[in-house]
Backbone as JSON Lines, residues from 0, in Angstrom:
{"i":0,"aa":"M","n":[0.89,-1.19,-0.09],"ca":[0.02,-0.03,0.05],"c":[0.88,1.29,-0.04]}
{"i":1,"aa":"S","n":[0.64,2.14,-0.99],"ca":[1.4,3.28,-1.01],"c":[0.73,4.45,-0.18]}
{"i":2,"aa":"C","n":[1.38,5.55,0.07],"ca":[0.79,6.61,0.68],"c":[1.2,7.84,-0.21]}
{"i":3,"aa":"N","n":[0.21,8.83,-0.22],"ca":[0.45,10.01,-1.1],"c":[0.16,11.25,-0.26]}
{"i":4,"aa":"F","n":[1.1,12.28,-0.39],"ca":[0.95,13.5,0.43],"c":[1.24,14.68,-0.49]}
{"i":5,"aa":"E","n":[0.71,15.69,-0.03],"ca":[0.93,17.04,-0.74],"c":[1.24,18.08,0.28]}
{"i":6,"aa":"F","n":[2.4,18.82,0.2],"ca":[2.66,19.77,1.05],"c":[2.96,21.28,0.34]}
{"i":7,"aa":"P","n":[2.36,22.0,0.68],"ca":[2.72,23.44,0.18],"c":[4.07,23.78,0.49]}
{"i":8,"aa":"V","n":[4.8,24.46,-0.55],"ca":[6.19,24.89,-0.24],"c":[6.29,26.37,-0.34]}
{"i":9,"aa":"G","n":[5.4,27.06,-0.6],"ca":[5.49,28.57,-0.88],"c":[6.5,28.7,-2.02]}
{"i":10,"aa":"G","n":[7.03,29.76,-1.97],"ca":[7.88,30.08,-3.15],"c":[9.28,29.49,-3.08]}
{"i":11,"aa":"D","n":[9.67,28.86,-1.95],"ca":[11.15,28.39,-1.75],"c":[11.18,27.05,-1.85]}
{"i":12,"aa":"V","n":[11.15,26.56,-2.97],"ca":[11.21,25.0,-3.23],"c":[12.45,24.46,-2.61]}
{"i":13,"aa":"E","n":[13.74,25.17,-2.97],"ca":[14.83,24.6,-2.56],"c":[14.96,24.52,-1.08]}
{"i":14,"aa":"A","n":[14.53,25.41,-0.27],"ca":[14.37,25.37,1.13],"c":[13.53,24.3,1.66]}
{"i":15,"aa":"A","n":[12.44,23.97,1.15],"ca":[11.65,22.86,1.5],"c":[12.25,21.55,1.23]}
{"i":16,"aa":"L","n":[12.98,21.39,0.29],"ca":[13.82,20.15,-0.17],"c":[14.81,20.0,0.74]}
{"i":17,"aa":"E","n":[15.54,21.14,1.2],"ca":[16.67,21.07,2.13],"c":[16.12,20.56,3.51]}
{"i":18,"aa":"K","n":[15.04,21.1,3.79],"ca":[14.38,20.54,5.15],"c":[14.08,19.01,5.12]}
{"i":19,"aa":"A","n":[13.51,18.66,3.9],"ca":[13.22,17.17,3.76],"c":[14.47,16.32,3.74]}
{"i":20,"aa":"R","n":[15.55,16.93,3.06],"ca":[16.91,16.22,3.01],"c":[17.4,15.94,4.39]}
{"i":21,"aa":"E","n":[17.4,17.1,5.24],"ca":[17.9,17.1,6.56],"c":[17.12,16.06,7.49]}
{"i":22,"aa":"A","n":[15.78,16.06,7.27],"ca":[14.99,15.28,8.03],"c":[15.2,13.78,7.65]}
{"i":23,"aa":"V","n":[15.49,13.33,6.46],"ca":[15.8,12.05,5.98],"c":[17.1,11.61,6.54]}
{"i":24,"aa":"E","n":[18.09,12.57,6.25],"ca":[19.5,12.09,6.58],"c":[19.76,12.14,8.05]}
{"i":25,"aa":"S","n":[18.89,12.89,8.8],"ca":[19.03,12.79,10.3],"c":[18.67,11.32,10.68]}
{"i":26,"aa":"Q","n":[17.83,10.62,9.98],"ca":[17.46,9.31,10.29],"c":[18.44,8.19,9.53]}
{"i":27,"aa":"N","n":[19.58,8.76,9.24],"ca":[20.68,7.91,8.41],"c":[20.04,7.36,7.1]}
{"i":28,"aa":"G","n":[19.24,8.18,6.46],"ca":[18.66,7.87,5.28],"c":[19.49,8.44,3.91]}
{"i":29,"aa":"T","n":[18.87,8.25,2.9],"ca":[19.5,8.76,1.59],"c":[18.44,9.66,0.89]}
{"i":30,"aa":"F","n":[18.67,10.78,0.36],"ca":[17.83,11.77,-0.34],"c":[18.58,12.03,-1.59]}
{"i":31,"aa":"T","n":[18.18,11.8,-2.78],"ca":[18.61,12.16,-3.94],"c":[17.54,12.97,-4.89]}
{"i":32,"aa":"G","n":[18.06,13.85,-5.66],"ca":[17.03,14.44,-6.51],"c":[17.52,16.03,-6.5]}
{"i":33,"aa":"D","n":[16.49,16.66,-7.34],"ca":[16.73,18.23,-7.55],"c":[15.4,18.81,-7.34]}
{"i":34,"aa":"T","n":[15.3,20.04,-7.85],"ca":[13.96,20.73,-7.7],"c":[12.92,20.33,-8.59]}
{"i":35,"aa":"N","n":[12.91,19.11,-9.23],"ca":[11.87,18.73,-10.03],"c":[11.45,17.34,-9.43]}
{"i":36,"aa":"A","n":[12.27,16.42,-9.13],"ca":[11.95,15.18,-8.75],"c":[13.24,14.48,-7.87]}
{"i":37,"aa":"G","n":[12.85,13.36,-7.26],"ca":[13.84,12.64,-6.58],"c":[13.35,11.46,-5.86]}
{"i":38,"aa":"D","n":[14.26,10.72,-5.08],"ca":[13.9,9.57,-4.26],"c":[14.54,9.67,-2.86]}
{"i":39,"aa":"F","n":[13.97,8.93,-1.96],"ca":[14.35,8.92,-0.64],"c":[14.23,7.41,0.12]}
{"i":40,"aa":"E","n":[14.97,7.25,1.06],"ca":[14.98,5.99,1.71],"c":[15.49,6.3,3.19]}
{"i":41,"aa":"L","n":[14.75,5.88,4.16],"ca":[15.21,5.88,5.42],"c":[14.83,4.6,6.31]}
{"i":42,"aa":"N","n":[15.57,4.4,7.5],"ca":[15.12,3.22,8.33],"c":[14.51,3.74,9.43]}
{"i":43,"aa":"V","n":[13.39,3.4,9.79],"ca":[12.49,3.46,11.15],"c":[12.22,2.2,11.8]}
{"i":44,"aa":"F","n":[12.88,2.09,12.94],"ca":[12.58,0.96,13.88],"c":[13.06,-0.27,12.99]}
{"i":45,"aa":"G","n":[14.15,-0.12,12.52],"ca":[14.68,-1.36,11.76],"c":[13.96,-1.79,10.4]}
{"i":46,"aa":"N","n":[12.96,-0.82,10.1],"ca":[12.33,-1.21,8.71],"c":[12.46,0.17,7.75]}
{"i":47,"aa":"F","n":[12.64,-0.21,6.34],"ca":[12.75,0.86,5.52],"c":[11.62,1.48,5.07]}
{"i":48,"aa":"I","n":[11.47,2.72,4.95],"ca":[10.65,3.55,4.36],"c":[11.11,4.14,2.97]}
{"i":49,"aa":"K","n":[10.64,3.92,1.84],"ca":[11.14,4.24,0.61],"c":[10.04,5.03,0.02]}
{"i":50,"aa":"G","n":[10.56,6.1,-1.0],"ca":[9.51,6.88,-1.61],"c":[10.15,7.69,-2.61]}
{"i":51,"aa":"S","n":[9.21,8.62,-3.48],"ca":[9.75,9.46,-4.34],"c":[9.01,10.87,-4.1]}
{"i":52,"aa":"Y","n":[9.54,11.75,-4.83],"ca":[8.88,13.09,-4.73],"c":[8.86,13.84,-6.07]}
{"i":53,"aa":"T","n":[7.96,14.7,-6.29],"ca":[7.93,15.42,-7.44],"c":[7.45,16.98,-6.94]}
{"i":54,"aa":"I","n":[8.02,17.84,-7.78],"ca":[7.55,19.23,-7.38],"c":[6.66,19.73,-8.57]}
{"i":55,"aa":"S","n":[5.52,20.28,-8.24],"ca":[4.58,20.71,-9.15],"c":[4.2,22.13,-8.79]}
{"i":56,"aa":"G","n":[4.8,23.3,-9.4],"ca":[4.51,24.55,-8.8],"c":[5.07,24.78,-7.59]}
{"i":57,"aa":"E","n":[4.3,25.08,-6.64],"ca":[4.67,25.23,-5.26],"c":[4.22,24.3,-4.29]}
{"i":58,"aa":"T","n":[4.1,23.02,-4.84],"ca":[3.58,21.84,-4.11],"c":[4.61,20.71,-4.11]}
{"i":59,"aa":"L","n":[4.85,20.18,-3.0],"ca":[5.83,19.03,-2.87],"c":[4.84,17.77,-2.83]}
{"i":60,"aa":"N","n":[4.87,16.97,-3.88],"ca":[4.1,15.61,-3.96],"c":[5.06,14.51,-3.55]}
{"i":61,"aa":"L","n":[4.71,13.8,-2.35],"ca":[5.27,12.63,-1.95],"c":[4.61,11.4,-2.15]}
{"i":62,"aa":"E","n":[5.34,10.3,-2.64],"ca":[4.77,9.03,-2.59],"c":[5.51,8.02,-1.79]}
{"i":63,"aa":"I","n":[4.98,7.41,-0.83],"ca":[5.78,6.51,-0.21],"c":[5.42,5.1,-0.86]}
{"i":64,"aa":"T","n":[6.42,4.42,-1.35],"ca":[6.12,3.3,-2.27],"c":[6.52,1.95,-1.36]}
{"i":65,"aa":"D","n":[7.14,2.13,-0.19],"ca":[7.54,0.84,0.59],"c":[7.7,1.2,1.91]}
{"i":66,"aa":"K","n":[6.73,0.73,2.89],"ca":[6.78,0.99,4.32],"c":[6.48,-0.21,5.09]}
{"i":67,"aa":"P","n":[6.77,-0.33,6.51],"ca":[6.25,-1.33,7.12],"c":[4.65,-1.33,7.37]}
{"i":68,"aa":"F","n":[4.18,-2.66,7.4],"ca":[2.76,-2.65,7.39],"c":[2.2,-2.12,8.78]}
{"i":69,"aa":"F","n":[2.93,-2.02,9.77],"ca":[2.41,-1.51,11.09],"c":[2.52,0.01,11.27]}
{"i":70,"aa":"V","n":[3.03,0.77,10.34],"ca":[3.19,2.11,10.37],"c":[2.15,2.76,9.35]}
{"i":71,"aa":"P","n":[1.15,3.42,9.96],"ca":[0.13,4.03,9.11],"c":[0.51,5.33,8.35]}
{"i":72,"aa":"C","n":[-0.02,5.5,7.28],"ca":[0.16,6.6,6.39],"c":[0.1,7.9,7.24]}
{"i":73,"aa":"N","n":[-0.99,7.96,7.98],"ca":[-1.05,9.29,8.82],"c":[0.08,9.51,9.73]}
{"i":74,"aa":"M","n":[0.81,8.54,10.38],"ca":[1.93,8.69,11.19],"c":[3.0,9.32,10.26]}
{"i":75,"aa":"I","n":[3.25,8.65,9.1],"ca":[4.26,9.19,8.17],"c":[4.1,10.65,7.81]}
{"i":76,"aa":"E","n":[2.79,10.89,7.5],"ca":[2.47,12.2,7.18],"c":[2.63,13.37,8.3]}
{"i":77,"aa":"S","n":[2.32,12.93,9.51],"ca":[2.6,13.74,10.57],"c":[4.05,14.07,10.83]}
{"i":78,"aa":"Y","n":[4.98,13.01,10.73],"ca":[6.25,13.16,10.87],"c":[6.81,14.1,9.85]}
{"i":79,"aa":"L","n":[6.39,13.93,8.61],"ca":[6.9,14.68,7.43],"c":[6.54,16.15,7.53]}
{"i":80,"aa":"K","n":[5.23,16.44,8.07],"ca":[4.8,17.78,8.3],"c":[5.64,18.58,9.19]}
{"i":81,"aa":"K","n":[5.97,17.82,10.35],"ca":[6.94,18.51,11.32],"c":[8.08,18.94,10.75]}
{"i":82,"aa":"Y","n":[8.58,18.21,9.84],"ca":[10.01,18.55,9.49],"c":[9.94,19.47,8.19]}
{"i":83,"aa":"I","n":[8.99,19.35,7.27],"ca":[8.97,20.08,6.06],"c":[8.18,21.38,6.14]}
{"i":84,"aa":"S","n":[7.18,21.35,6.85],"ca":[6.2,22.55,6.86],"c":[7.0,23.85,7.73]}
């Protein structure tokens, strides 16, 4: 089951991506991409969360493609909001 989220980034896409990069890398994850699209992967409680992102205008679109079954999408969304918004 994938999770999809949208976050407004205002006019500073690069700043929003840097926040996302810092959040992922603080969990010993990897974050690759540019201001158009990219991928990320991080380890949470010994389980990997993998996904990709695209930028559309001033919106960051995230798709979680692989996650532990016991971690609900809303928990991931709350975590991301805290670090990206």
